[in-house]
Each structure stands twice: as structure tokens, then as C-alpha cells.
C-alpha positions in Angstrom: -67.2 13.2 96.1 -66.1 12.3 92.4 -63.0 14.5 91.2 -63.5 15.7 87.5 -60.6 17.0 85.5 -61.5 20.0 83.4 -58.2 20.9 81.8 -57.5 24.2 83.8 -58.7 22.6 86.9 -59.5 19.2 88.7 -62.9 20.0 90.5 -64.4 18.6 93.4 -68.1 18.4 93.1 -71.9 16.8 93.6 -75.3 16.6 92.0 -77.9 16.5 94.5 -82.0 15.6 93.5 -83.5 16.1 90.1 -84.9 19.0 88.3 -84.2 22.5 87.3 -80.7 22.8 87.8 -79.3 25.3 90.5 -75.4 25.5 91.1 -74.1 26.8 94.3 -70.5 29.3 94.1 -69.3 29.7 97.6 -67.3 32.8 98.8 -63.6 32.9 99.7 -63.9 31.7 103.4 -65.7 27.9 101.8 -65.7 25.1 99.7 -68.8 22.8 98.5 -69.3 21.7 101.9 -70.3 25.1 102.6 -74.0 24.8 101.0 -75.2 21.1 104.0 -78.0 23.6 105.0 -79.1 24.5 101.8 -79.1 21.4 99.7 -81.1 19.1 101.5 -83.6 21.6 101.6 -83.7 22.0 97.7 -82.8 18.9 96.4 -86.5 17.5 96.5 -87.1 19.9 93.7 -84.5 20.7 91.7 -80.6 19.4 90.9 -78.4 20.9 93.3 -75.0 21.5 91.7 -72.6 21.8 94.4 -68.7 22.5 93.6 -65.0 23.9 95.0 -63.4 26.7 93.3 -60.0 25.4 92.4 -57.5 25.6 95.5 -60.9 25.9 97.4 -61.1 21.8 99.4 -60.2 19.3 97.1 -60.2 21.2 93.8 -56.7 22.0 91.8 -56.1 24.3 88.9 -53.9 22.3 86.7 -50.6 23.7 84.7 -49.2 26.7 85.1 -51.0 29.4 87.5 -50.0 32.2 85.4 -52.5 31.0 82.4 -55.6 33.3 81.8 -57.9 31.2 83.7 -60.7 32.6 85.5 -62.7 31.1 88.4 -65.8 31.9 85.4 -64.2 29.9 82.8 -64.0 26.8 85.1 -67.7 27.3 86.2 -68.6 27.2 82.5 -65.8 24.4 81.9 -67.9 23.0 84.7 -71.8 23.6 82.8 -70.4 22.3 80.0 -68.6 19.1 81.1 -72.0 18.3 83.0 -74.1 19.4 79.7 -76.1 21.6 82.1 -77.4 24.4 79.3 -79.0 26.6 81.5 -79.2 26.9 85.7 -79.9 29.4 88.5 -76.3 30.8 90.0 -76.2 31.0 93.5 -73.3 33.3 94.3 -71.8 33.6 98.1 -69.7 36.7 98.1 -66.4 35.9 96.0 -68.9 33.3 93.8 -70.4 36.6 92.8 -67.2 37.7 91.0 -67.5 34.7 89.3 -71.6 34.0 88.4 -71.9 37.9 87.4 -69.2 38.2 84.3 -71.1 34.9 83.3 -74.7 36.5 83.1 -73.9 39.5 81.6 -72.3 38.3 78.8 -73.6 34.5 78.6 -77.3 35.2 79.5 -78.4 32.1 77.7 -77.0 30.1 80.6 -78.3 32.3 83.2 -81.9 31.5 83.9 -81.4 33.9 87.2 -79.0 35.3 89.4 -78.9 34.9 93.3 -76.1 37.0 95.0 -75.7 36.5 98.6 -73.7 39.4 100.0 -71.9 40.5 97.3 -71.8 43.1 94.4 -69.9 41.2 92.2 -67.2 42.7 90.2 -69.4 45.5 89.3 -67.3 48.7 89.0 -68.9 51.8 89.8 -66.9 55.1 91.8 -69.7 54.2 94.7 -68.9 50.9 95.1 -64.9 51.0 95.0 -64.9 53.8 97.2 -67.5 51.9 99.7 -65.1 48.9 99.4 -61.6 50.3 100.2 -63.1 52.8 102.8 -64.5 49.4 104.3 -60.7 47.9 104.2 -59.4 50.2 106.9 -62.7 49.8 108.8 -62.9 46.1 109.0 -58.9 45.5 110.1 -59.8 47.7 112.9 -62.7 45.8 113.7 -61.0 42.6 113.6 -58.2 43.9 115.9 -60.4 45.7 118.6 -62.7 42.3 118.5 -59.2 40.1 118.7 -58.2 42.3 121.7 -61.2 41.5 123.6 -62.1 38.0 122.9 -60.4 34.9 123.8 -61.0 33.7 120.7 -60.9 33.6 117.1 -63.2 35.9 115.7 -64.0 35.5 111.8 -65.7 38.5 110.4 -67.3 36.5 107.3 -69.5 35.5 110.4 -69.6 38.6 112.6 -69.9 39.9 116.0 -73.7 38.3 116.7 -72.7 34.5 115.4 -69.6 34.3 117.7 -71.4 35.2 120.9 -74.9 33.9 120.3 -73.8 30.5 117.6 -70.3 29.4 119.2 -70.5 26.4 117.4 -71.8 27.4 114.0 -68.8 30.1 114.2 -66.6 27.5 114.8 -67.7 24.4 112.1 -67.8 27.5 109.7 -63.7 28.2 111.1 -63.4 24.8 110.0 -64.9 24.0 106.9 -62.6 27.3 105.6 -59.4 25.6 107.3 -60.0 22.7 104.3 -59.0 25.1 102.0 -55.3 25.2 100.5 -53.2 28.6 100.3 -55.1 30.4 97.5 -53.4 31.2 93.9 -54.6 34.3 92.8 -56.7 34.3 89.6 -57.8 36.9 87.0 -61.2 38.3 87.6 -63.6 40.0 85.0 -65.1 43.9 86.2 -68.0 44.5 84.7 -69.2 48.6 84.6 -72.6 50.1 84.3 -72.3 50.2 80.6 -72.1 46.7 80.3 -75.5 45.8 82.7 -77.7 48.7 80.5 -78.5 45.5 78.7 -78.7 43.0 81.3 -82.1 41.3 81.5 -81.4 38.2 84.0 -83.9 38.3 86.8 -81.6 38.9 89.8 -82.2 39.5 93.5 -79.3 40.5 95.9 -79.6 39.5 100.0 -77.2 41.6 102.1 -77.0 41.2 105.9 -77.9 44.1 107.9 -74.8 43.5 110.3 -72.2 42.6 107.6 -68.6 44.0 108.2 -67.3 42.3 105.3 -69.0 44.0 102.2 -71.8 46.2 104.0 -75.1 46.8 102.8 -74.6 49.8 101.1 -71.9 48.7 98.5 -75.0 46.0 97.8 -77.4 48.3 97.1 -75.4 50.2 95.5 -74.9 47.7 92.8 -78.7 46.4 93.2 -79.4 50.1 92.0 -77.2 49.6 88.1 -78.7 46.4 87.9 -81.7 46.3 85.7 -84.6 44.8 86.9 -82.9 43.9 90.4 -84.6 43.3 93.8 -82.9 44.0 97.1 -83.6 42.1 100.3 -82.4 43.7 103.5 -81.8 40.7 106.4 -82.0 42.2 109.7 -79.3 41.1 112.6 -77.3 38.9 110.2 -73.8 39.2 108.7 -71.8 38.2 106.3 -72.8 34.8 105.4 -76.9 34.8 105.5 -77.0 31.3 104.1 -74.5 29.9 107.8 -76.0 32.2 109.9 -79.8 32.0 109.1 -80.2 29.8 106.3 -84.1 29.6 107.2 -84.0 32.9 106.0 -81.5 32.1 103.2 -83.8 29.4 102.1 -87.1 31.1 102.2 -86.0 34.2 100.4 -83.9 31.7 97.5 -87.2 29.4 97.5 -89.7 32.9 96.9 -86.9 33.6 94.0 -86.7 29.9 92.2 -90.9 30.5 92.9 -90.6 33.2 90.4 -88.6 31.9 88.0 -90.1 28.3 87.9 -93.8 28.8 88.1 -96.1 25.8 88.7 
């Protein structure tokens, strides 16, 4: 797959299909390969752009890691390089921290935003308190599971996937293993005040069994996003796109049909 030098980073990316552009932004446990169950589904009707954030897959940062370059900056550089003026952004987990600032601050570049298992970097007391409380709970769950399991439990998929879909659990961890040691980069926090004039069509989806970013956290983000819809997916953990691709693809397809009515 092609590599492009954007100045701040060298990115591994791929474009498949024709039509309106969907850009898929993966989470911290993934890379460009994570979307293998989405691209074949959507490529007949849409141009599907997948890429690995710098430090993931084959993508790397260029130059001094202390430079004030965010992942959101790199996403915009990619859109500019590919001469994409406007796209639907599909954000999984960490991808929400990258895509939401673009949608808020450069709405002309974002046709719509699909937020999967992520509150983005919205900062409200409710979200911050829920995130802090969940850190301890997640570590306790991880330790308890590993004490009674012979396998390596990945909370990004969850206990149900571990027991019911061991092959998918293994594949997820194998894809994650292709990533490099991560270099921290600045994030861009978004306040509720910045959301007051927000008009980009947005959907949040969340797995009812998500232990990484639990559903109440996602609901709190949706509540301060004007016009946003919220979808709760039962019997699913943090990675709906990977665990329940049929459900994920159906929800995204329905959303796209409203953004681009035939």
C-alpha cells in the first residue's frame, strides 16, 4: 500500500471505491487494517479512505517529537494531500479525539461525523468524572479476568468476544501488535461552549458492555452535541466495528443514506 510524506509524518494509507468520501480513523488498538470488515461493504458506493495514524502500522512521525503537531493536524494534511475537500469522518475510540476537533473547528471539511465508542475530547464534569472512575474499574476487571483465564484478555474487545469469538479476539490483538511504541502528541480539548454552534450531522454509537469507554460516558457526550443521535448496541463491547460488523455497517449505512439521500 502507498506511503506518503506529509512533512509531519509518513502515512500508510489506502483508497478503495468511488463516490462520496468516507475517511475511517482507527482507535488506539488498531491501524489501517482494522477496517477490513467495512471497506468491502461500502466501497461499491463510496470512496473509502483508510490510514494508520503516525506510530501505528507503517506510519511514522517525522522530525522532533516535541513539535506541536496533533493527530488532527495530520488528518487535515492527508485530506489536503488527497485533494479531498469534504468527507464523512468515521471515528473509533481514539479516532474521536482526532476527528471531533476537525468537525468543530473546520465544519466545512466534514460532511458528517460517526462517533463509535468515543466521547471524543469533549470535556465536561460528567465525562471527566466518569473517565476517572472507570480507570480504576478497568484495571480491576483486567486483573480479575487474567487471574481466571489462560489467555490474554484485551479489554478493547471485552469478555463476550473473548469467550464467543476467540478467533476475532486473536486477530484484533495480532493487528494491534503491528503498531509501534506510541509517541504522545498533543490533543485538542473541546468545551461544551464550543459545541453551542455545532451543526454537523453526528451519530454516537456505543456498546452496552463497553468497559473501556462505558455507555454513560458516550451518552453524556451526545447530550452536549446539538442534534446528535445516540445508538446503544446490546451484547457488545468497545469495538462494535470488529465484534459486530453487521450491526456497525448497518448503522453507518443508515446514517450515510441521510447524509447522501438518493
